[in-house]
C-alpha positions in Angstrom: -25.8 -34.4 -73.9 -28.1 -34.4 -70.8 -29.6 -37.6 -70.0 -33.1 -37.6 -67.5 -35.5 -40.2 -66.8 -38.9 -38.6 -66.8 -41.6 -40.2 -64.8 -45.9 -39.2 -64.9 -46.7 -38.1 -61.5 -49.8 -40.9 -60.5 -50.5 -38.9 -57.4 -51.9 -35.8 -58.9 -54.9 -35.2 -60.7 -56.0 -31.7 -62.7 -59.0 -30.1 -61.1 -61.3 -29.3 -63.7 -63.1 -26.3 -61.8 -59.8 -24.6 -60.8 -57.2 -25.9 -63.8 -54.8 -26.9 -61.4 -53.3 -29.8 -60.3 -54.1 -31.5 -56.7 -52.1 -33.7 -54.7 -53.8 -36.8 -54.0 -53.1 -38.4 -50.2 -51.1 -41.2 -50.2 -49.3 -43.1 -47.3 -46.4 -45.7 -47.8 -47.3 -48.7 -45.5 -44.3 -47.8 -42.9 -46.8 -44.6 -42.5 -50.0 -46.5 -42.8 -48.5 -48.7 -39.9 -47.0 -46.1 -38.0 -43.6 -47.5 -38.5 -40.5 -44.6 -38.7 -38.7 -45.1 -42.0 -35.6 -46.1 -40.8 -37.3 -49.5 -40.0 -38.6 -50.2 -43.4 -36.7 -53.6 -44.0 -38.3 -56.4 -42.6 -34.7 -58.3 -43.2 -32.4 -55.7 -42.0 -34.3 -53.3 -39.7 -37.2 -55.5 -37.9 -39.6 -53.7 -40.2 -43.0 -54.5 -41.4 -43.3 -57.9 -43.4 -46.3 -59.5 -45.2 -48.4 -60.4 -41.7 -48.7 -57.0 -40.5 -49.4 -55.4 -44.5 -51.9 -58.3 -44.6 -53.6 -57.5 -41.3 -53.7 -53.6 -42.4 -55.6 -54.6 -45.6 -58.0 -56.5 -43.9 -59.2 -53.2 -42.3 -59.9 -51.4 -45.3 -63.3 -50.2 -45.0 -64.4 -51.3 -48.3 -64.2 -54.8 -49.0 -63.8 -54.5 -52.8 -60.6 -52.3 -52.1 -59.1 -54.9 -49.5 -59.4 -58.0 -52.2 -57.9 -55.0 -55.1 -55.2 -53.9 -52.8 -54.3 -57.7 -51.4 -54.3 -58.7 -55.4 -52.2 -56.0 -56.5 -49.8 -56.1 -53.6 -49.6 -59.9 -54.1 -48.5 -59.4 -57.9 -46.0 -56.9 -57.0 -44.7 -59.2 -54.6 -44.2 -62.0 -56.5 -42.6 -59.8 -59.4 -40.0 -58.5 -56.6 -39.2 -62.2 -55.8 -38.6 -63.3 -59.2 -37.3 -60.2 -60.6 -34.7 -60.3 -57.7 -35.3 -56.9 -56.4 -34.0 -56.4 -52.9 -35.5 -53.0 -52.3 -38.8 -53.9 -52.0 -39.4 -52.5 -48.3 -42.6 -51.2 -46.7 -42.0 -47.8 -48.3 -41.9 -49.0 -51.7 -45.5 -49.7 -51.6 -47.8 -47.3 -51.1 -51.3 -46.6 -50.5 -53.5 -44.0 -52.2 -56.6 -42.6 -50.9 -59.4 -40.9 -53.1 -62.7 -39.6 -51.9 -63.4 -43.4 -49.8 -61.6 -45.3 -52.1 -58.2 -47.1 -51.3 -56.1 -48.7 -53.8 -52.6 -49.7 -54.0 -50.4 -47.3 -55.8 -48.6 -48.0 -59.0 -45.4 -50.1 -58.0 -42.3 -47.8 -58.1 -38.5 -48.2 -57.3 -38.7 -51.3 -59.0 -34.7 -52.4 -59.3 -33.8 -55.9 -60.0 -30.1 -56.2 -58.2 -29.0 -58.8 -60.9 -27.0 -57.2 -63.2 -25.3 -55.4 -60.0 -24.7 -59.0 -58.0 -27.3 -58.2 -55.3 -29.9 -60.8 -55.7 -29.5 -62.8 -52.8 -32.2 -61.2 -50.2 -35.6 -60.2 -50.3 -36.2 -57.1 -48.2 -39.4 -58.8 -46.6 -39.9 -62.8 -45.3 -41.7 -65.2 -47.9 -42.9 -67.9 -45.7 -40.0 -67.3 -43.5 -37.5 -67.0 -46.1 -35.4 -64.5 -47.6 -32.9 -65.9 -50.0 -34.4 -65.4 -53.3 -32.7 -68.9 -54.1 -35.0 -70.6 -51.7 -38.1 -69.5 -52.0 -40.4 -71.5 -53.9 -44.5 -71.1 -55.4 -45.4 -73.1 -52.6 -43.8 -70.0 -50.2 -45.7 -67.4 -52.1 -49.1 -69.8 -51.7 -48.5 -69.5 -48.1 -48.5 -65.7 -48.4 -51.5 -65.6 -50.7 -53.1 -67.3 -48.0 -52.2 -64.6 -45.5 -53.4 -61.9 -48.0 -57.0 -63.8 -47.7 -56.2 -64.6 -51.9 -57.6 -67.8 -53.4 -55.3 -70.6 -54.2 -56.4 -70.7 -58.0 -55.8 -67.2 -58.7 -52.3 -66.9 -56.8 -51.2 -69.8 -58.7 -52.2 -68.7 -61.9 -50.6 -64.9 -61.2 -47.5 -66.7 -59.8 -46.9 -68.7 -62.9 -47.7 -66.0 -65.4 -45.0 -63.7 -63.7 -42.4 -66.3 -63.5 -42.7 -67.6 -66.9 -43.0 -64.1 -68.4 -40.6 -61.9 -66.4 -37.6 -62.2 -68.2 -39.3 -61.5 -71.8 -40.8 -58.3 -69.7 -37.1 -57.4 -68.7 -36.2 -57.5 -72.3 -38.9 -55.7 -73.7 -38.7 -52.7 -71.4 -35.1 -52.4 -72.1 -35.5 -52.9 -75.7 -38.5 -50.2 -75.8 -35.9 -47.7 -73.2 -33.2 -48.1 -75.8 -35.4 -47.4 -79.0 -35.9 -43.7 -78.2 -31.9 -43.3 -77.1 -30.0 -41.2 -79.6 -26.4 -42.8 -80.7 -28.0 -46.4 -79.7 -25.0 -48.3 -80.7 -22.6 -46.3 -77.6 -24.8 -47.5 -75.2 -24.9 -51.0 -76.3 -21.4 -51.3 -76.8 
C-alpha cells in the first residue's frame, strides 16, 4: 500500500577498481554563480537570469562544452516555458563536472503548474517577460542569441518542443499509469 517514486541517480558512477559508487561533482547555477540559494528565483528574489547563466556558460574552458551546455539549457528553458513550469529557477539547472568536461545535468524538478492553476509566471525572464501567456517564439529567439545559439537551430527546437509537448506529457502519464496496480482507481 506504499507508493514511491524511484529515480536513478545520474550523479553517481561505479568505480570499476573499487566496485563502489563515487559521487560526481555538480553545481547548480546558483552555486556556480556564487548566489545564495534564497535568491534562486529571478522573478521573486532577483536571482540569476539567462544573461548571467549565458556569461557563465561562455566561460567554460572547452568550446564544445560551451555549445552543448548552451543548447541543452536552451532546450530545457523552452520546455519549461511551453510546459508552464513555474519552478525552473537557477537551482533547478546544474552543471556536472567529470575530469575536464562540463555538461548540463539531466533536467530535474520539471513540474508543470497547469493542473494546479500555477501557470502564470516563469521563474526567469524571457526577453523581459515573465507571464507565460505573453512569451513568444521571438522572445525565445532573443534568449537563444544571448546564449550564442544559431537562429535556425533554435527556431527548429522551439517549434519541435511546442508542437510535441502535449503529446509528451500524455505519453509520460500513460507510461506512469501502465505500471500502477488498480489503475482504474487512480483514473477515477
